[in-house]
N, C-alpha and C positions, 0 to 999 in steps of 0.2 A: 332931262338925261340924268340928271343929277340924283334922281331915284333909280340909277340902273337900268333903268328899264327903255333904251333906246330904240328898242324894237317897233316902238309906238309912237315914233316921230314919223312925221311925213315925209318922203324920200326926196320931194323938192324943197320942203323947208330946211332939211339937214344941207342939201346941195347949196342952199342960199348961206347957212349959218357957215361952211367950211369956205364959201367962197370970201366973204367977208373977214373972217377970222385971218389975225396973223399969224405966220410963223411959230410964234411964240405960244399963242393960246392953244393952237394945234399939238405941239408938243407937250404942252399942260396936259392936254386931255388924253393923248398916247403914252403918259407915263404915270397917270392916276387910276384909282379903282375902275373907273368907266372905260379902261381901255379894252376889257374883255368884251363888255355887252355891246360896245359899240362895234367891233369886229365882228363878233357872234349876229350881232342885228343885220352888220351888210352882207356877210356870207350867207347868212340866211333868206336872203332874199334874193340872190343872184338868179334863184332858178324863175323868180318872176319876171327878172327882165332879161333874161336867154331869148334870144332870137335864131334859129337855126338857119338864118340867112347867113351864107359865106362857109356854112358848114358841112361836112361830108358826114354820110351815115356809118362812117367809121367810130369808133373808140377813140377819144381825143382827152387826154389826161393831162391837168395841169397844176404844177404847183405852185403855192403863193406863201411867200414867206415875208412875214411882216418883222423888220428886225429894227429894234431900237437898243444902242448898247446891249447889253448881254440878253435881252429880252427879245426873244424868236417866238411869234405865234405863226403855226403853219397850218393850213387848208389846202384841201383837194377838189377840183372841182373834175367831174366826167362827164363828156357831153357826147352822146350817143342817140343816135334815131328821134333827134329832134326835142331831146330832153337834158337837163341839165342838173346832176346832183351834186351836193357838196356836202363835205366831212370834215371833220377836224382831223388833222394830222396827216401824215403823206406813206401809204402805203402800197400803190403803185408805180411802177416805171413812168414818168412824164414825159411827153414830147415836148413841153417847155415847162421852164420853173422861172419863177418872176420873183427877185428878192429888192425890197424897197422899205426905206424907212416909213413910219407909219404917218408921218406927216404928209408925204408924197401919197402914199395908199391912199388916204382919204380925200385928197385932189383927183387922185383919178377914180376912186369909186364914186365921183360925184361930177364926173364929167367938168372938172376945174382943173386940169392938169392934162397936156398930151403925152403919151407914155413913149412918144419916139422921142419928142423931145428930151424928157426924163431919162431915157435911154443914152440919148447924143451926149449929154449930159452928165452922165455916171452914176445918176440919182436912183436909175432902173437897174438891175442888171439881170440879164436874160442868160439862162443857159439851155442848151437844146437847139430847138428850130426856131432861130430868130423870125423867121418869114412867118410862122404860125402866129407867133406872139403878137405881130403886128396886126395879124387878122382879127385878134379876139375883140378889139375895140368895135369892131363890126357886127361881133355877135351877140354884143348887150347893149339894149335899148336903153339906156342909162338918165334918169332924171336928170335935168341940170336948172340950175338957177335960172 
């Protein structure tokens, strides 16, 4: 990943790396020049891991805000008719919006943290439909360590 080509890292290997990394190591990654390539790789693969299980045919928009200090990266997922598309930025009204630090996002994105626990401990903020936010976990078949 040092070369900034995070999209070539096997998702299961990446999950193992996140699982064994310390919080400080994850924070270092998320404050370095590889932050953007890592986020782009994760969001770029989201549609691969989308499963319409638990989803409706209705258009569902989710905003993701990965915030560390003054740095905020925002992405939007749109799920409709069994597909998931991801764009950088947020231009539609969301059904729910999730805001979390980069370290916690890495853990959620690799199945190394429970989003409900993060919500209960205020490490993950949810606005909009909280029930739908909890169902998101079932809509993605996330590779794990």
